[in-house]
Structures are given as C-alpha cells and as structure tokens.
C-alpha positions as CSV (number, residue, x, y, z in Angstrom):
1,M,71.2,65.4,131.0
2,E,72.3,66.6,127.6
3,T,71.4,64.1,124.9
4,P,73.8,63.5,121.9
5,S,71.4,65.2,119.6
6,E,71.5,68.5,121.6
7,P,75.1,69.5,120.6
8,A,74.3,68.8,117.0
9,S,71.1,70.9,117.2
10,W,73.1,73.7,118.9
11,R,75.7,73.7,116.2
12,A,73.0,73.7,113.5
13,K,71.4,76.7,115.1
14,V,74.7,78.6,114.9
15,I,76.0,77.4,111.6
16,A,72.8,77.7,109.6
17,P,72.4,81.5,110.0
18,L,76.1,81.9,109.0
19,R,75.6,79.8,105.9
20,A,72.5,81.7,105.0
21,A,74.3,85.1,105.5
22,L,77.6,84.2,103.8
23,G,76.8,81.3,101.4
24,G,73.9,82.7,99.4
25,S,74.0,84.4,96.0
26,S,71.9,87.4,97.0
27,E,73.3,90.9,97.0
28,N,73.2,90.9,100.8
29,S,75.2,87.7,101.0
30,I,77.8,88.9,98.5
31,T,78.2,92.2,100.5
32,N,78.7,90.2,103.7
33,R,81.3,88.1,102.2
34,L,83.2,91.1,100.8
35,A,83.0,92.9,104.1
36,G,84.3,89.8,106.0
37,T,87.1,89.4,103.5
38,I,88.2,93.0,103.9
39,F,88.0,92.7,107.7
40,I,90.1,89.6,107.9
41,I,92.7,91.1,105.5
42,R,93.0,94.3,107.4
43,V,93.3,92.5,110.8
44,L,96.1,90.3,109.4
45,S,97.7,93.3,107.9
46,A,97.7,95.2,111.1
47,A,99.3,92.3,112.9
48,L,102.0,91.9,110.3
49,A,102.7,95.6,110.2
50,Y,103.0,95.8,114.0
51,L,105.3,92.8,113.9
52,A,107.4,94.3,111.1
53,Q,107.9,97.6,113.0
54,I,109.0,95.8,116.2
55,L,111.5,93.7,114.3
56,L,112.9,96.6,112.2
57,A,113.2,98.7,115.3
58,R,115.2,96.0,117.1
59,W,117.3,95.1,114.1
60,M,118.1,98.6,112.9
61,G,118.5,100.7,116.0
62,S,116.8,103.9,116.8
63,S,118.7,106.2,114.4
64,D,118.3,104.1,111.2
65,Y,114.8,103.2,112.1
66,G,113.9,106.9,112.5
67,I,115.3,107.7,109.1
68,Y,113.5,104.7,107.5
69,V,110.1,105.8,109.0
70,Y,110.8,109.4,108.0
71,V,111.4,108.5,104.4
72,W,108.5,106.0,104.2
73,I,106.1,108.6,105.6
74,W,107.0,110.9,102.8
75,V,106.4,108.1,100.3
76,L,103.0,107.5,101.8
77,L,102.1,111.1,101.9
78,L,103.2,112.0,98.3
79,G,102.0,108.6,96.9
80,S,98.5,109.2,98.1
81,L,98.4,112.6,96.3
82,L,100.1,111.8,93.0
83,D,97.3,109.5,91.7
84,F,95.1,112.6,91.4
85,G,92.1,110.7,92.7
86,I,92.0,108.1,90.0
87,A,92.2,105.2,92.5
88,V,89.0,106.6,94.1
89,S,87.2,107.7,91.0
90,A,87.8,104.3,89.4
91,Q,85.3,102.8,91.9
92,K,82.6,105.2,90.5
93,I,83.6,105.4,86.8
94,I,84.2,101.7,86.1
95,P,80.9,100.4,87.4
96,E,79.1,103.2,85.4
97,Y,80.8,102.3,82.2
98,R,80.3,98.6,82.7
99,G,76.6,99.2,83.5
100,R,76.1,101.3,80.3
101,N,78.3,98.8,78.3
102,E,80.6,101.6,77.2
103,T,83.5,99.3,76.4
104,A,85.7,101.9,74.6
105,R,85.5,104.4,77.5
106,L,86.2,101.6,80.0
107,R,89.3,100.5,78.1
108,G,90.4,104.1,77.8
109,F,90.1,104.7,81.5
110,L,91.8,101.4,82.5
111,S,94.8,102.1,80.1
112,G,94.9,105.9,80.3
113,G,94.5,106.1,84.1
114,R,97.4,103.8,84.7
115,W,99.7,105.5,82.2
116,L,98.8,108.9,83.6
117,T,99.6,108.0,87.1
118,L,102.8,106.3,86.0
119,T,104.0,109.2,84.0
120,T,103.1,112.0,86.5
121,S,104.6,110.0,89.4
122,S,107.8,109.3,87.5
123,I,108.2,113.0,86.6
124,A,107.5,113.9,90.3
125,A,110.1,111.3,91.4
126,L,112.7,112.8,89.2
127,L,112.0,116.3,90.4
128,L,112.1,115.2,94.0
129,A,115.4,113.4,93.4
130,G,116.7,116.7,92.0
131,L,115.5,118.4,95.2
132,V,117.2,115.9,97.4
133,K,120.4,116.5,95.4
134,L,120.0,120.2,95.8
135,L,119.4,120.0,99.5
136,S,122.0,117.3,100.2
137,P,124.6,119.6,101.8
138,W,122.0,120.5,104.5
139,L,120.6,116.9,105.0
140,D,121.9,114.2,107.3
141,P,124.3,112.1,105.1
142,A,122.7,108.9,106.4
143,S,119.3,110.0,105.0
144,V,120.3,111.0,101.5
145,T,120.5,107.5,100.0
146,P,117.2,106.4,101.6
147,L,115.6,109.5,100.2
148,Y,116.8,108.6,96.7
149,I,115.4,105.1,97.1
150,G,112.1,106.6,98.3
151,C,111.9,108.6,95.1
152,L,112.6,105.4,93.1
153,T,109.8,103.6,95.0
154,L,107.2,106.4,94.4
155,P,106.0,105.5,90.9
156,A,105.4,101.9,91.8
157,F,103.6,102.9,94.9
158,V,101.3,105.3,93.0
159,V,100.5,102.8,90.3
160,A,99.8,100.2,93.0
161,N,97.2,102.5,94.5
162,T,95.6,102.9,91.1
163,Q,95.6,99.1,90.6
164,D,94.0,98.6,94.0
165,G,91.2,101.0,93.1
166,I,90.6,99.2,89.8
167,A,90.4,95.8,91.6
168,R,88.0,97.1,94.2
169,S,85.7,98.5,91.4
170,Y,85.4,94.9,90.1
171,D,84.8,93.6,93.7
172,W,88.2,91.8,93.5
173,M,88.9,92.5,97.2
174,R,91.5,89.8,97.7
175,L,93.4,90.8,94.5
176,G,93.2,94.4,95.5
177,L,94.1,94.1,99.1
178,M,96.3,91.0,99.5
179,P,99.4,92.3,97.7
180,Q,99.5,95.6,99.4
181,F,98.4,94.6,103.0
182,I,99.6,91.0,103.3
183,I,102.2,90.0,100.7
184,R,104.2,93.2,100.9
185,Q,104.4,93.2,104.7
186,A,105.4,89.5,104.7
187,L,108.1,90.1,102.0
188,I,109.5,93.1,103.9
189,I,109.9,90.9,107.0
190,G,111.4,88.1,104.9
191,F,113.9,90.4,103.2
192,T,115.1,92.1,106.3
193,A,115.2,88.9,108.3
194,G,117.3,87.3,105.5
195,A,119.7,90.3,105.7
196,V,120.1,89.8,109.4
197,V,120.7,86.0,109.1
198,L,123.3,86.6,106.4
199,G,125.1,89.1,108.5
200,V,124.4,92.0,106.2
201,G,124.2,95.3,108.0
202,L,120.6,96.3,108.2
203,D,120.3,100.1,108.1
204,A,117.8,102.6,106.7
205,T,119.2,102.1,103.1
206,A,118.7,98.3,103.3
207,A,115.2,98.7,104.8
208,M,114.2,101.0,102.0
209,L,115.6,98.6,99.4
210,A,113.4,95.9,100.9
211,R,110.4,98.2,100.6
212,S,111.2,99.0,97.0
213,L,111.7,95.3,96.1
214,A,108.3,94.2,97.6
215,P,106.0,93.6,94.6
216,R,103.0,95.7,93.9
217,S,99.7,94.3,92.7
218,T,99.3,94.0,89.0
219,I,95.9,93.8,87.4
220,R,95.2,93.1,83.8
221,A,91.7,94.0,82.8
222,A,90.0,92.2,79.9
223,G,90.2,94.0,76.6
224,S,92.7,96.3,74.9
225,P,92.7,100.1,75.1
226,P,90.6,102.0,72.6
227,R,92.3,103.1,69.4
228,C,91.3,106.7,69.8
229,R,93.8,108.2,72.2
230,S,91.6,111.1,73.1
231,C,88.7,108.8,74.2
232,W,90.0,108.5,77.8
233,S,90.5,112.3,78.1
234,R,87.0,113.1,76.9
235,A,85.5,110.4,79.2
236,S,87.4,111.6,82.2
237,I,86.4,115.3,81.6
238,C,82.7,114.5,80.8
239,S,82.2,112.0,83.7
C-alpha cells in the first residue's frame, strides 16, 4: 500500500532535476532556459499561424485567400534578403564587440545597421511599387492593391528582422521572438475577426492591411550612436 510520503517523494524526484537544470545560474542552466523559451514560443506560434490560416481561408474565400498568400510570400522572400545578412551577423558581431568592450563600434553597428536596412528596404519598396505600376495592365486587378500594401509593409518587415537579430544577440529571446511569432499572429486574428464581426468585407486588401498594421518588435539598445559616422562602415568591413 502506498504511504502518503511516497507521492511526495516521487514528485521530489521529478521536480528536483528540473529545478537543477532550469533554475540554476550556470551556463548550462541558462542555455536550457533559453532553449525551452524558444521551443514554447515556436510551438505557440505554429498553433496560432495554423489557426489564422484556417480562419482567413474560411472568411475570405479561395480567390482572395490565394492573392493574400501570394503577396505575403513575396514579402517573406524579399524581406529575408533585403537585410543583407545584418540580422544574422548581429549575433556574431555584437557579442564580439561587447566582449572586447568596443562601445563605439557596438553603437555604430546598432544604429548604422538599422538605418541601413531601413534605407535600402525603403528604396527597394519604392522600386517594387513602380514595377507593380508598370506591370499593372497585365496583372489581376484584384491583386494590384494588395501588392502595393505588400511594398508598404516591406521596410517594417526588414527592420523587424534586424531587431530580432539584435535581441537574440543579447539573449533577449522573448523580446526577439514574441512580437514576431505570437503578438503579430494574435493581432492579425483580432483585426480580421473584428472586420468580420463589423460586417466589413474581408478580402485580400483588408487582410494585407491587417498584416501591415501588426506591430513589429522595437528594441532600444543602451547608449547613443558614435559621433564618427564612418565608424560603423569601418567596423562592418573589418569584422
């Protein structure tokens, strides 16, 4: 017969290793906590994204949903290219500058990297909008406005990727992942559901507007940019 102390002993045997693995201050415990946080966020994000796609497909219809997916895939494809690798390189450069206490170069990278991605993506968005205008006689009329909205969304998407890379380089996993993977998905569901409840026609244009209104992560790193404007350029070339 099981005594009252046996369940408590069993729970202690299960909980104690988890506390040791996740609750300590060692490098291994910190890594386990970060990995667990990332796993939970990605699982929740997948569930929200799956739910969002089901709801949008039911509310919009096959034609508008197809246009919406087509435009958003272009935003994802171009947005992943237009940061020129700064989001990924931040996870290497920032820890190096912090480790060597090179504050001026760190500030230059944080400020210059974001301004560079914003400027180049804005120029690319204008050129792409001009291309849409040029090709509009041959495009489906229902896809022209969503494509313009996709061009408008592109700079914010690219800067968001850069901000995510900066957050990850500081081990701010929740700050880097929550806005993009959880909050944005939840807001898209909320915006589109609100449009349906209010009786507003939910088409590809409205869905893309919901995408463009979803906030992107904003990270303000400590310190101001270096006074020497060429510092970031030299640092990025020499790194």
